[in-house]
HTML snippet that shows the backbone in 3Dmol.js (N, CA, C, O; Angstrom):
<script src="https://3Dmol.org/build/3Dmol-min.js"></script>
<div id="view" style="width:600px;height:400px;position:relative"></div>
<script>
const pdb = `
ATOM      1  N   MET A   1       7.063 -10.362  -8.473  1.00  0.00           N
ATOM      2  CA  MET A   1       7.035  -8.982  -8.022  1.00  0.00           C
ATOM      3  C   MET A   1       5.761  -8.707  -7.214  1.00  0.00           C
ATOM      4  O   MET A   1       5.809  -8.084  -6.153  1.00  0.00           O
ATOM      5  N   ILE A   2       4.640  -9.174  -7.726  1.00  0.00           N
ATOM      6  CA  ILE A   2       3.393  -8.950  -6.996  1.00  0.00           C
ATOM      7  C   ILE A   2       3.313  -9.897  -5.806  1.00  0.00           C
ATOM      8  O   ILE A   2       2.853  -9.520  -4.728  1.00  0.00           O
ATOM      9  N   THR A   3       3.760 -11.115  -6.010  1.00  0.00           N
ATOM     10  CA  THR A   3       3.809 -12.093  -4.926  1.00  0.00           C
ATOM     11  C   THR A   3       5.272 -12.419  -4.627  1.00  0.00           C
ATOM     12  O   THR A   3       6.142 -12.125  -5.446  1.00  0.00           O
ATOM     13  N   PRO A   4       5.557 -13.015  -3.483  1.00  0.00           N
ATOM     14  CA  PRO A   4       6.953 -13.339  -3.156  1.00  0.00           C
ATOM     15  C   PRO A   4       7.557 -14.302  -4.182  1.00  0.00           C
ATOM     16  O   PRO A   4       6.874 -15.179  -4.711  1.00  0.00           O
ATOM     17  N   THR A   5       8.834 -14.119  -4.445  1.00  0.00           N
ATOM     18  CA  THR A   5       9.572 -15.016  -5.332  1.00  0.00           C
ATOM     19  C   THR A   5      10.913 -15.315  -4.684  1.00  0.00           C
ATOM     20  O   THR A   5      11.187 -14.886  -3.563  1.00  0.00           O
ATOM     21  N   LYS A   6      11.730 -16.046  -5.393  1.00  0.00           N
ATOM     22  CA  LYS A   6      13.069 -16.343  -4.887  1.00  0.00           C
ATOM     23  C   LYS A   6      13.860 -15.057  -4.675  1.00  0.00           C
ATOM     24  O   LYS A   6      14.686 -14.990  -3.765  1.00  0.00           O
ATOM     25  N   GLY A   7      13.625 -14.035  -5.494  1.00  0.00           N
ATOM     26  CA  GLY A   7      14.371 -12.785  -5.400  1.00  0.00           C
ATOM     27  C   GLY A   7      13.663 -11.668  -4.648  1.00  0.00           C
ATOM     28  O   GLY A   7      14.258 -10.619  -4.403  1.00  0.00           O
ATOM     29  N   ILE A   8      12.395 -11.876  -4.275  1.00  0.00           N
ATOM     30  CA  ILE A   8      11.628 -10.837  -3.583  1.00  0.00           C
ATOM     31  C   ILE A   8      11.126 -11.388  -2.257  1.00  0.00           C
ATOM     32  O   ILE A   8      10.358 -12.350  -2.221  1.00  0.00           O
ATOM     33  N   ALA A   9      11.567 -10.771  -1.171  1.00  0.00           N
ATOM     34  CA  ALA A   9      11.187 -11.214   0.175  1.00  0.00           C
ATOM     35  C   ALA A   9       9.680 -11.087   0.380  1.00  0.00           C
ATOM     36  O   ALA A   9       9.056 -10.197  -0.199  1.00  0.00           O
ATOM     37  N   PRO A  10       9.083 -11.962   1.194  1.00  0.00           N
ATOM     38  CA  PRO A  10       7.644 -11.890   1.436  1.00  0.00           C
ATOM     39  C   PRO A  10       7.167 -10.537   1.965  1.00  0.00           C
ATOM     40  O   PRO A  10       6.065 -10.103   1.629  1.00  0.00           O
ATOM     41  N   ASP A  11       7.976  -9.867   2.784  1.00  0.00           N
ATOM     42  CA  ASP A  11       7.541  -8.579   3.328  1.00  0.00           C
ATOM     43  C   ASP A  11       7.781  -7.419   2.353  1.00  0.00           C
ATOM     44  O   ASP A  11       7.494  -6.264   2.667  1.00  0.00           O
ATOM     45  N   ARG A  12       8.315  -7.743   1.161  1.00  0.00           N
ATOM     46  CA  ARG A  12       8.606  -6.706   0.181  1.00  0.00           C
ATOM     47  C   ARG A  12       7.784  -6.850  -1.092  1.00  0.00           C
ATOM     48  O   ARG A  12       7.784  -5.938  -1.919  1.00  0.00           O
ATOM     49  N   CYS A  13       7.080  -7.973  -1.277  1.00  0.00           N
ATOM     50  CA  CYS A  13       6.277  -8.148  -2.490  1.00  0.00           C
ATOM     51  C   CYS A  13       5.166  -7.097  -2.502  1.00  0.00           C
ATOM     52  O   CYS A  13       4.775  -6.587  -1.452  1.00  0.00           O
ATOM     53  N   LEU A  14       4.669  -6.783  -3.679  1.00  0.00           N
ATOM     54  CA  LEU A  14       3.718  -5.671  -3.803  1.00  0.00           C
ATOM     55  C   LEU A  14       2.421  -5.922  -3.058  1.00  0.00           C
ATOM     56  O   LEU A  14       1.827  -4.975  -2.542  1.00  0.00           O
ATOM     57  N   LEU A  15       1.961  -7.163  -2.982  1.00  0.00           N
ATOM     58  CA  LEU A  15       0.740  -7.428  -2.211  1.00  0.00           C
ATOM     59  C   LEU A  15       0.955  -7.192  -0.721  1.00  0.00           C
ATOM     60  O   LEU A  15       0.077  -6.648  -0.050  1.00  0.00           O
ATOM     61  N   ALA A  16       2.101  -7.590  -0.200  1.00  0.00           N
ATOM     62  CA  ALA A  16       2.392  -7.369   1.220  1.00  0.00           C
ATOM     63  C   ALA A  16       2.554  -5.887   1.510  1.00  0.00           C
ATOM     64  O   ALA A  16       2.018  -5.385   2.498  1.00  0.00           O
ATOM     65  N   VAL A  17       3.291  -5.181   0.654  1.00  0.00           N
ATOM     66  CA  VAL A  17       3.465  -3.732   0.860  1.00  0.00           C
ATOM     67  C   VAL A  17       2.110  -3.037   0.728  1.00  0.00           C
ATOM     68  O   VAL A  17       1.817  -2.099   1.469  1.00  0.00           O
ATOM     69  N   GLY A  18       1.289  -3.494  -0.210  1.00  0.00           N
ATOM     70  CA  GLY A  18      -0.058  -2.926  -0.347  1.00  0.00           C
ATOM     71  C   GLY A  18      -0.889  -3.128   0.902  1.00  0.00           C
ATOM     72  O   GLY A  18      -1.601  -2.220   1.332  1.00  0.00           O
ATOM     73  N   ALA A  19      -0.806  -4.316   1.490  1.00  0.00           N
ATOM     74  CA  ALA A  19      -1.533  -4.579   2.742  1.00  0.00           C
ATOM     75  C   ALA A  19      -1.021  -3.675   3.852  1.00  0.00           C
ATOM     76  O   ALA A  19      -1.803  -3.177   4.662  1.00  0.00           O
ATOM     77  N   GLN A  20       0.292  -3.462   3.889  1.00  0.00           N
ATOM     78  CA  GLN A  20       0.875  -2.571   4.891  1.00  0.00           C
ATOM     79  C   GLN A  20       0.417  -1.135   4.661  1.00  0.00           C
ATOM     80  O   GLN A  20       0.187  -0.397   5.619  1.00  0.00           O
ATOM     81  N   VAL A  21       0.284  -0.737   3.404  1.00  0.00           N
ATOM     82  CA  VAL A  21      -0.223   0.604   3.086  1.00  0.00           C
ATOM     83  C   VAL A  21      -1.653   0.739   3.594  1.00  0.00           C
ATOM     84  O   VAL A  21      -2.005   1.746   4.209  1.00  0.00           O
ATOM     85  N   LEU A  22      -2.475  -0.273   3.340  1.00  0.00           N
ATOM     86  CA  LEU A  22      -3.870  -0.212   3.794  1.00  0.00           C
ATOM     87  C   LEU A  22      -3.967  -0.054   5.303  1.00  0.00           C
ATOM     88  O   LEU A  22      -4.885   0.600   5.799  1.00  0.00           O
ATOM     89  N   LEU A  23      -3.032  -0.643   6.038  1.00  0.00           N
ATOM     90  CA  LEU A  23      -3.024  -0.480   7.495  1.00  0.00           C
ATOM     91  C   LEU A  23      -2.816   0.986   7.889  1.00  0.00           C
ATOM     92  O   LEU A  23      -3.267   1.411   8.953  1.00  0.00           O
ATOM     93  N   GLN A  24      -2.147   1.746   7.048  1.00  0.00           N
ATOM     94  CA  GLN A  24      -1.869   3.151   7.359  1.00  0.00           C
ATOM     95  C   GLN A  24      -3.061   4.051   7.023  1.00  0.00           C
ATOM     96  O   GLN A  24      -3.108   5.206   7.447  1.00  0.00           O
ATOM     97  N   LEU A  25      -4.014   3.524   6.268  1.00  0.00           N
ATOM     98  CA  LEU A  25      -5.133   4.344   5.805  1.00  0.00           C
ATOM     99  C   LEU A  25      -6.373   4.157   6.673  1.00  0.00           C
ATOM    100  O   LEU A  25      -7.472   3.932   6.165  1.00  0.00           O
ATOM    101  N   ASP A  26      -6.182   4.252   7.992  1.00  0.00           N
ATOM    102  CA  ASP A  26      -7.325   4.193   8.900  1.00  0.00           C
ATOM    103  C   ASP A  26      -8.171   5.460   8.779  1.00  0.00           C
ATOM    104  O   ASP A  26      -9.302   5.506   9.264  1.00  0.00           O
ATOM    105  N   GLU A  27      -7.627   6.469   8.142  1.00  0.00           N
ATOM    106  CA  GLU A  27      -8.342   7.693   7.782  1.00  0.00           C
ATOM    107  C   GLU A  27      -7.671   8.225   6.518  1.00  0.00           C
ATOM    108  O   GLU A  27      -6.533   7.858   6.226  1.00  0.00           O
ATOM    109  N   PRO A  28      -8.358   9.082   5.764  1.00  0.00           N
ATOM    110  CA  PRO A  28      -7.740   9.614   4.538  1.00  0.00           C
ATOM    111  C   PRO A  28      -6.422  10.328   4.848  1.00  0.00           C
ATOM    112  O   PRO A  28      -6.322  11.082   5.816  1.00  0.00           O
ATOM    113  N   ARG A  29      -5.418  10.078   4.011  1.00  0.00           N
ATOM    114  CA  ARG A  29      -4.092  10.670   4.199  1.00  0.00           C
ATOM    115  C   ARG A  29      -3.509  11.062   2.849  1.00  0.00           C
ATOM    116  O   ARG A  29      -3.888  10.517   1.813  1.00  0.00           O
ATOM    117  N   THR A  30      -2.590  12.006   2.876  1.00  0.00           N
ATOM    118  CA  THR A  30      -1.873  12.343   1.655  1.00  0.00           C
ATOM    119  C   THR A  30      -0.903  11.211   1.332  1.00  0.00           C
ATOM    120  O   THR A  30      -0.617  10.362   2.176  1.00  0.00           O
ATOM    121  N   VAL A  31      -0.407  11.214   0.111  1.00  0.00           N
ATOM    122  CA  VAL A  31       0.578  10.208  -0.279  1.00  0.00           C
ATOM    123  C   VAL A  31       1.812  10.330   0.616  1.00  0.00           C
ATOM    124  O   VAL A  31       2.358   9.323   1.067  1.00  0.00           O
ATOM    125  N   SER A  32       2.249  11.564   0.870  1.00  0.00           N
ATOM    126  CA  SER A  32       3.440  11.778   1.710  1.00  0.00           C
ATOM    127  C   SER A  32       3.225  11.276   3.133  1.00  0.00           C
ATOM    128  O   SER A  32       4.114  10.651   3.711  1.00  0.00           O
ATOM    129  N   GLN A  33       2.062  11.542   3.695  1.00  0.00           N
ATOM    130  CA  GLN A  33       1.765  11.063   5.047  1.00  0.00           C
ATOM    131  C   GLN A  33       1.751   9.532   5.087  1.00  0.00           C
ATOM    132  O   GLN A  33       2.263   8.922   6.025  1.00  0.00           O
ATOM    133  N   THR A  34       1.166   8.929   4.071  1.00  0.00           N
ATOM    134  CA  THR A  34       1.090   7.474   4.010  1.00  0.00           C
ATOM    135  C   THR A  34       2.481   6.870   3.884  1.00  0.00           C
ATOM    136  O   THR A  34       2.789   5.875   4.538  1.00  0.00           O
ATOM    137  N   TRP A  35       3.322   7.468   3.044  1.00  0.00           N
ATOM    138  CA  TRP A  35       4.700   6.999   2.856  1.00  0.00           C
ATOM    139  C   TRP A  35       5.470   7.080   4.172  1.00  0.00           C
ATOM    140  O   TRP A  35       6.163   6.131   4.540  1.00  0.00           O
ATOM    141  N   ALA A  36       5.357   8.204   4.885  1.00  0.00           N
ATOM    142  CA  ALA A  36       6.061   8.377   6.158  1.00  0.00           C
ATOM    143  C   ALA A  36       5.570   7.369   7.191  1.00  0.00           C
ATOM    144  O   ALA A  36       6.372   6.781   7.918  1.00  0.00           O
ATOM    145  N   ARG A  37       4.263   7.167   7.258  1.00  0.00           N
ATOM    146  CA  ARG A  37       3.715   6.199   8.217  1.00  0.00           C
ATOM    147  C   ARG A  37       4.139   4.779   7.874  1.00  0.00           C
ATOM    148  O   ARG A  37       4.429   3.985   8.769  1.00  0.00           O
ATOM    149  N   LEU A  38       4.178   4.449   6.579  1.00  0.00           N
ATOM    150  CA  LEU A  38       4.601   3.116   6.169  1.00  0.00           C
ATOM    151  C   LEU A  38       6.040   2.845   6.579  1.00  0.00           C
ATOM    152  O   LEU A  38       6.344   1.772   7.099  1.00  0.00           O
ATOM    153  N   LYS A  39       6.921   3.799   6.353  1.00  0.00           N
ATOM    154  CA  LYS A  39       8.327   3.614   6.745  1.00  0.00           C
ATOM    155  C   LYS A  39       8.441   3.391   8.245  1.00  0.00           C
ATOM    156  O   LYS A  39       9.190   2.519   8.685  1.00  0.00           O
ATOM    157  N   THR A  40       7.712   4.164   9.031  1.00  0.00           N
ATOM    158  CA  THR A  40       7.728   4.007  10.486  1.00  0.00           C
ATOM    159  C   THR A  40       7.166   2.642  10.888  1.00  0.00           C
ATOM    160  O   THR A  40       7.748   1.947  11.721  1.00  0.00           O
ATOM    161  N   TRP A  41       6.041   2.266  10.297  1.00  0.00           N
ATOM    162  CA  TRP A  41       5.406   0.985  10.616  1.00  0.00           C
ATOM    163  C   TRP A  41       6.348  -0.168  10.308  1.00  0.00           C
ATOM    164  O   TRP A  41       6.496  -1.079  11.123  1.00  0.00           O
ATOM    165  N   ARG A  42       6.989  -0.142   9.143  1.00  0.00           N
ATOM    166  CA  ARG A  42       7.903  -1.219   8.757  1.00  0.00           C
ATOM    167  C   ARG A  42       9.072  -1.321   9.735  1.00  0.00           C
ATOM    168  O   ARG A  42       9.473  -2.423  10.110  1.00  0.00           O
ATOM    169  N   ARG A  43       9.613  -0.189  10.144  1.00  0.00           N
ATOM    170  CA  ARG A  43      10.730  -0.190  11.099  1.00  0.00           C
ATOM    171  C   ARG A  43      10.268  -0.768  12.444  1.00  0.00           C
ATOM    172  O   ARG A  43      10.962  -1.597  13.033  1.00  0.00           O
ATOM    173  N   GLU A  44       9.102  -0.332  12.926  1.00  0.00           N
ATOM    174  CA  GLU A  44       8.586  -0.801  14.214  1.00  0.00           C
ATOM    175  C   GLU A  44       8.252  -2.292  14.214  1.00  0.00           C
ATOM    176  O   GLU A  44       8.291  -2.941  15.260  1.00  0.00           O
ATOM    177  N   HIS A  45       7.923  -2.833  13.042  1.00  0.00           N
ATOM    178  CA  HIS A  45       7.554  -4.248  12.936  1.00  0.00           C
ATOM    179  C   HIS A  45       8.685  -5.102  12.349  1.00  0.00           C
ATOM    180  O   HIS A  45       8.467  -6.229  11.905  1.00  0.00           O
ATOM    181  N   HIS A  46       9.873  -4.545  12.358  1.00  0.00           N
ATOM    182  CA  HIS A  46      11.096  -5.267  11.983  1.00  0.00           C
ATOM    183  C   HIS A  46      11.086  -5.803  10.551  1.00  0.00           C
ATOM    184  O   HIS A  46      11.588  -6.895  10.283  1.00  0.00           O
ATOM    185  N   HIS A  47      10.511  -5.023   9.638  1.00  0.00           N
ATOM    186  CA  HIS A  47      10.563  -5.345   8.215  1.00  0.00           C
ATOM    187  C   HIS A  47      11.695  -4.507   7.627  1.00  0.00           C
ATOM    188  O   HIS A  47      11.506  -3.335   7.300  1.00  0.00           O
ATOM    189  N   TYR A  48      12.853  -5.107   7.500  1.00  0.00           N
ATOM    190  CA  TYR A  48      14.036  -4.355   7.090  1.00  0.00           C
ATOM    191  C   TYR A  48      14.366  -4.488   5.612  1.00  0.00           C
ATOM    192  O   TYR A  48      15.322  -3.874   5.139  1.00  0.00           O
ATOM    193  N   SER A  49      13.594  -5.277   4.871  1.00  0.00           N
ATOM    194  CA  SER A  49      13.812  -5.339   3.430  1.00  0.00           C
ATOM    195  C   SER A  49      13.548  -3.950   2.848  1.00  0.00           C
ATOM    196  O   SER A  49      12.561  -3.308   3.206  1.00  0.00           O
ATOM    197  N   PRO A  50      14.418  -3.484   1.956  1.00  0.00           N
ATOM    198  CA  PRO A  50      14.254  -2.124   1.448  1.00  0.00           C
ATOM    199  C   PRO A  50      12.999  -1.960   0.589  1.00  0.00           C
ATOM    200  O   PRO A  50      12.698  -2.797  -0.262  1.00  0.00           O
ATOM    201  N   VAL A  51      12.281  -0.875   0.829  1.00  0.00           N
ATOM    202  CA  VAL A  51      11.133  -0.500   0.009  1.00  0.00           C
ATOM    203  C   VAL A  51      11.352   0.958  -0.384  1.00  0.00           C
ATOM    204  O   VAL A  51      11.283   1.857   0.455  1.00  0.00           O
ATOM    205  N   SER A  52      11.611   1.174  -1.650  1.00  0.00           N
ATOM    206  CA  SER A  52      11.829   2.544  -2.134  1.00  0.00           C
ATOM    207  C   SER A  52      10.480   3.230  -2.354  1.00  0.00           C
ATOM    208  O   SER A  52       9.428   2.591  -2.319  1.00  0.00           O
ATOM    209  N   PHE A  53      10.533   4.531  -2.579  1.00  0.00           N
ATOM    210  CA  PHE A  53       9.304   5.271  -2.867  1.00  0.00           C
ATOM    211  C   PHE A  53       8.677   4.739  -4.155  1.00  0.00           C
ATOM    212  O   PHE A  53       7.454   4.636  -4.252  1.00  0.00           O
ATOM    213  N   GLY A  54       9.498   4.404  -5.133  1.00  0.00           N
ATOM    214  CA  GLY A  54       8.983   3.841  -6.384  1.00  0.00           C
ATOM    215  C   GLY A  54       8.230   2.541  -6.157  1.00  0.00           C
ATOM    216  O   GLY A  54       7.192   2.305  -6.775  1.00  0.00           O
ATOM    217  N   TRP A  55       8.759   1.684  -5.258  1.00  0.00           N
ATOM    218  CA  TRP A  55       8.106   0.421  -4.927  1.00  0.00           C
ATOM    219  C   TRP A  55       6.780   0.685  -4.219  1.00  0.00           C
ATOM    220  O   TRP A  55       5.789  -0.004  -4.462  1.00  0.00           O
ATOM    221  N   PHE A  56       6.772   1.691  -3.338  1.00  0.00           N
ATOM    222  CA  PHE A  56       5.554   2.117  -2.647  1.00  0.00           C
ATOM    223  C   PHE A  56       4.502   2.551  -3.668  1.00  0.00           C
ATOM    224  O   PHE A  56       3.331   2.193  -3.543  1.00  0.00           O
ATOM    225  N   VAL A  57       4.916   3.319  -4.677  1.00  0.00           N
ATOM    226  CA  VAL A  57       3.986   3.776  -5.709  1.00  0.00           C
ATOM    227  C   VAL A  57       3.458   2.586  -6.510  1.00  0.00           C
ATOM    228  O   VAL A  57       2.278   2.555  -6.858  1.00  0.00           O
ATOM    229  N   LEU A  58       4.316   1.608  -6.808  1.00  0.00           N
ATOM    230  CA  LEU A  58       3.847   0.402  -7.494  1.00  0.00           C
ATOM    231  C   LEU A  58       2.802  -0.333  -6.654  1.00  0.00           C
ATOM    232  O   LEU A  58       1.817  -0.840  -7.191  1.00  0.00           O
ATOM    233  N   ALA A  59       3.015  -0.392  -5.343  1.00  0.00           N
ATOM    234  CA  ALA A  59       2.030  -1.017  -4.456  1.00  0.00           C
ATOM    235  C   ALA A  59       0.717  -0.241  -4.494  1.00  0.00           C
ATOM    236  O   ALA A  59      -0.358  -0.840  -4.486  1.00  0.00           O
ATOM    237  N   LEU A  60       0.798   1.093  -4.534  1.00  0.00           N
ATOM    238  CA  LEU A  60      -0.417   1.899  -4.657  1.00  0.00           C
ATOM    239  C   LEU A  60      -1.123   1.610  -5.969  1.00  0.00           C
ATOM    240  O   LEU A  60      -2.352   1.543  -6.014  1.00  0.00           O
ATOM    241  N   ASP A  61      -0.355   1.437  -7.041  1.00  0.00           N
ATOM    242  CA  ASP A  61      -0.939   1.097  -8.343  1.00  0.00           C
ATOM    243  C   ASP A  61      -1.699  -0.223  -8.276  1.00  0.00           C
ATOM    244  O   ASP A  61      -2.796  -0.341  -8.823  1.00  0.00           O
ATOM    245  N   VAL A  62      -1.115  -1.213  -7.605  1.00  0.00           N
ATOM    246  CA  VAL A  62      -1.788  -2.505  -7.446  1.00  0.00           C
ATOM    247  C   VAL A  62      -3.082  -2.314  -6.657  1.00  0.00           C
ATOM    248  O   VAL A  62      -4.125  -2.846  -7.037  1.00  0.00           O
ATOM    249  N   LEU A  63      -3.016  -1.560  -5.566  1.00  0.00           N
ATOM    250  CA  LEU A  63      -4.213  -1.313  -4.748  1.00  0.00           C
ATOM    251  C   LEU A  63      -5.293  -0.589  -5.546  1.00  0.00           C
ATOM    252  O   LEU A  63      -6.474  -0.917  -5.442  1.00  0.00           O
ATOM    253  N   PHE A  64      -4.887   0.388  -6.335  1.00  0.00           N
ATOM    254  CA  PHE A  64      -5.848   1.107  -7.168  1.00  0.00           C
ATOM    255  C   PHE A  64      -6.439   0.160  -8.214  1.00  0.00           C
ATOM    256  O   PHE A  64      -7.641   0.184  -8.479  1.00  0.00           O
ATOM    257  N   GLY A  65      -5.586  -0.665  -8.799  1.00  0.00           N
ATOM    258  CA  GLY A  65      -6.036  -1.603  -9.827  1.00  0.00           C
ATOM    259  C   GLY A  65      -7.069  -2.599  -9.331  1.00  0.00           C
ATOM    260  O   GLY A  65      -7.958  -2.995 -10.084  1.00  0.00           O
ATOM    261  N   ILE A  66      -6.963  -3.005  -8.088  1.00  0.00           N
ATOM    262  CA  ILE A  66      -7.939  -3.956  -7.539  1.00  0.00           C
ATOM    263  C   ILE A  66      -9.087  -3.245  -6.815  1.00  0.00           C
ATOM    264  O   ILE A  66      -9.953  -3.893  -6.226  1.00  0.00           O
ATOM    265  N   GLY A  67      -9.085  -1.911  -6.863  1.00  0.00           N
ATOM    266  CA  GLY A  67     -10.185  -1.146  -6.273  1.00  0.00           C
ATOM    267  C   GLY A  67     -10.137  -1.009  -4.771  1.00  0.00           C
ATOM    268  O   GLY A  67     -11.164  -0.756  -4.142  1.00  0.00           O
ATOM    269  N   ALA A  68      -8.957  -1.171  -4.176  1.00  0.00           N
ATOM    270  CA  ALA A  68      -8.841  -1.099  -2.713  1.00  0.00           C
ATOM    271  C   ALA A  68      -8.605   0.314  -2.206  1.00  0.00           C
ATOM    272  O   ALA A  68      -8.871   0.601  -1.039  1.00  0.00           O
ATOM    273  N   VAL A  69      -8.109   1.205  -3.065  1.00  0.00           N
ATOM    274  CA  VAL A  69      -7.890   2.602  -2.673  1.00  0.00           C
ATOM    275  C   VAL A  69      -8.390   3.526  -3.770  1.00  0.00           C
ATOM    276  O   VAL A  69      -8.503   3.147  -4.936  1.00  0.00           O
ATOM    277  N   GLU A  70      -8.684   4.749  -3.356  1.00  0.00           N
ATOM    278  CA  GLU A  70      -9.074   5.812  -4.283  1.00  0.00           C
ATOM    279  C   GLU A  70      -8.357   7.077  -3.869  1.00  0.00           C
ATOM    280  O   GLU A  70      -7.857   7.186  -2.749  1.00  0.00           O
ATOM    281  N   LEU A  71      -8.311   8.024  -4.772  1.00  0.00           N
ATOM    282  CA  LEU A  71      -7.748   9.336  -4.477  1.00  0.00           C
ATOM    283  C   LEU A  71      -8.886  10.339  -4.532  1.00  0.00           C
ATOM    284  O   LEU A  71      -9.512  10.516  -5.577  1.00  0.00           O
ATOM    285  N   HIS A  72      -9.159  11.004  -3.399  1.00  0.00           N
ATOM    286  CA  HIS A  72     -10.209  12.013  -3.302  1.00  0.00           C
ATOM    287  C   HIS A  72      -9.594  13.311  -2.808  1.00  0.00           C
ATOM    288  O   HIS A  72      -9.097  13.380  -1.684  1.00  0.00           O
ATOM    289  N   GLU A  73      -9.626  14.336  -3.642  1.00  0.00           N
ATOM    290  CA  GLU A  73      -9.100  15.650  -3.266  1.00  0.00           C
ATOM    291  C   GLU A  73      -7.695  15.540  -2.690  1.00  0.00           C
ATOM    292  O   GLU A  73      -7.418  16.074  -1.616  1.00  0.00           O
ATOM    293  N   ASP A  74      -6.810  14.852  -3.397  1.00  0.00           N
ATOM    294  CA  ASP A  74      -5.404  14.658  -3.022  1.00  0.00           C
ATOM    295  C   ASP A  74      -5.201  13.809  -1.770  1.00  0.00           C
ATOM    296  O   ASP A  74      -4.116  13.834  -1.188  1.00  0.00           O
ATOM    297  N   LEU A  75      -6.203  13.068  -1.347  1.00  0.00           N
ATOM    298  CA  LEU A  75      -6.077  12.181  -0.193  1.00  0.00           C
ATOM    299  C   LEU A  75      -6.333  10.746  -0.615  1.00  0.00           C
ATOM    300  O   LEU A  75      -7.274  10.464  -1.356  1.00  0.00           O
ATOM    301  N   LEU A  76      -5.488   9.839  -0.136  1.00  0.00           N
ATOM    302  CA  LEU A  76      -5.704   8.413  -0.354  1.00  0.00           C
ATOM    303  C   LEU A  76      -6.781   7.934   0.604  1.00  0.00           C
ATOM    304  O   LEU A  76      -6.751   8.252   1.793  1.00  0.00           O
ATOM    305  N   VAL A  77      -7.715   7.179   0.093  1.00  0.00           N
ATOM    306  CA  VAL A  77      -8.820   6.664   0.896  1.00  0.00           C
ATOM    307  C   VAL A  77      -8.922   5.163   0.640  1.00  0.00           C
ATOM    308  O   VAL A  77      -8.992   4.724  -0.508  1.00  0.00           O
ATOM    309  N   ALA A  78      -8.928   4.388   1.713  1.00  0.00           N
ATOM    310  CA  ALA A  78      -9.129   2.941   1.583  1.00  0.00           C
ATOM    311  C   ALA A  78     -10.611   2.688   1.363  1.00  0.00           C
ATOM    312  O   ALA A  78     -11.460   3.255   2.051  1.00  0.00           O
ATOM    313  N   ARG A  79     -10.910   1.836   0.399  1.00  0.00           N
ATOM    314  CA  ARG A  79     -12.302   1.467   0.140  1.00  0.00           C
ATOM    315  C   ARG A  79     -12.625   0.202   0.909  1.00  0.00           C
ATOM    316  O   ARG A  79     -11.803  -0.711   0.986  1.00  0.00           O
ATOM    317  N   SER A  80     -13.806   0.148   1.472  1.00  0.00           N
ATOM    318  CA  SER A  80     -14.218  -1.075   2.156  1.00  0.00           C
ATOM    319  C   SER A  80     -14.622  -2.099   1.103  1.00  0.00           C
ATOM    320  O   SER A  80     -14.908  -1.739  -0.039  1.00  0.00           O
ATOM    321  N   ALA A  81     -14.646  -3.354   1.480  1.00  0.00           N
ATOM    322  CA  ALA A  81     -15.026  -4.414   0.543  1.00  0.00           C
ATOM    323  C   ALA A  81     -16.455  -4.206   0.058  1.00  0.00           C
ATOM    324  O   ALA A  81     -16.772  -4.545  -1.082  1.00  0.00           O
ATOM    325  N   ASP A  82     -17.326  -3.652   0.906  1.00  0.00           N
ATOM    326  CA  ASP A  82     -18.700  -3.408   0.527  1.00  0.00           C
ATOM    327  C   ASP A  82     -18.802  -2.297  -0.513  1.00  0.00           C
ATOM    328  O   ASP A  82     -19.725  -2.292  -1.328  1.00  0.00           O
ATOM    329  N   ALA A  83     -17.854  -1.350  -0.489  1.00  0.00           N
ATOM    330  CA  ALA A  83     -17.914  -0.198  -1.389  1.00  0.00           C
ATOM    331  C   ALA A  83     -17.366  -0.505  -2.769  1.00  0.00           C
ATOM    332  O   ALA A  83     -17.638   0.229  -3.719  1.00  0.00           O
ATOM    333  N   ALA A  84     -16.605  -1.569  -2.893  1.00  0.00           N
ATOM    334  CA  ALA A  84     -15.995  -1.902  -4.178  1.00  0.00           C
ATOM    335  C   ALA A  84     -17.064  -2.410  -5.124  1.00  0.00           C
ATOM    336  O   ALA A  84     -17.754  -3.385  -4.829  1.00  0.00           O
ATOM    337  N   SER A  85     -17.196  -1.752  -6.249  1.00  0.00           N
ATOM    338  CA  SER A  85     -18.184  -2.184  -7.235  1.00  0.00           C
ATOM    339  C   SER A  85     -17.473  -2.973  -8.337  1.00  0.00           C
ATOM    340  O   SER A  85     -16.292  -2.741  -8.595  1.00  0.00           O
ATOM    341  N   PRO A  86     -18.168  -3.889  -8.978  1.00  0.00           N
ATOM    342  CA  PRO A  86     -17.519  -4.660 -10.026  1.00  0.00           C
ATOM    343  C   PRO A  86     -17.199  -3.828 -11.263  1.00  0.00           C
ATOM    344  O   PRO A  86     -16.310  -4.197 -12.030  1.00  0.00           O
ATOM    345  N   GLN A  87     -17.896  -2.724 -11.477  1.00  0.00           N
ATOM    346  CA  GLN A  87     -17.624  -1.858 -12.617  1.00  0.00           C
ATOM    347  C   GLN A  87     -16.823  -0.667 -12.177  1.00  0.00           C
ATOM    348  O   GLN A  87     -17.030  -0.139 -11.084  1.00  0.00           O
ATOM    349  N   ARG A  88     -15.891  -0.229 -13.034  1.00  0.00           N
ATOM    350  CA  ARG A  88     -15.068   0.930 -12.712  1.00  0.00           C
ATOM    351  C   ARG A  88     -15.239   1.944 -13.781  1.00  0.00           C
ATOM    352  O   ARG A  88     -14.634   3.015 -13.719  1.00  0.00           O
TER     353      ARG A  88
END
`;
const viewer = $3Dmol.createViewer("view");
viewer.addModel(pdb, "pdb");
viewer.setStyle({}, {cartoon: {color: "spectrum"}});
viewer.zoomTo();
viewer.render();
</script>
């Protein structure tokens, strides 16, 4: 589920979807804005494997778990590698 498997396409695994989400966070965005941009980005880049909103939220959970995103005043913010601290 987190990485590609026989049943999960490479462009649909949670790490890939998480990377695609990070591409949408060039500036702070709401969850809804990020979801809309992700759907558009996937269509434009010919990623046709289905990604539901629930799957998108799971990808956000993975990103939050590894410290790659934060939520500030209802906006998703991508953290830079320099900003990630080992303690949470």
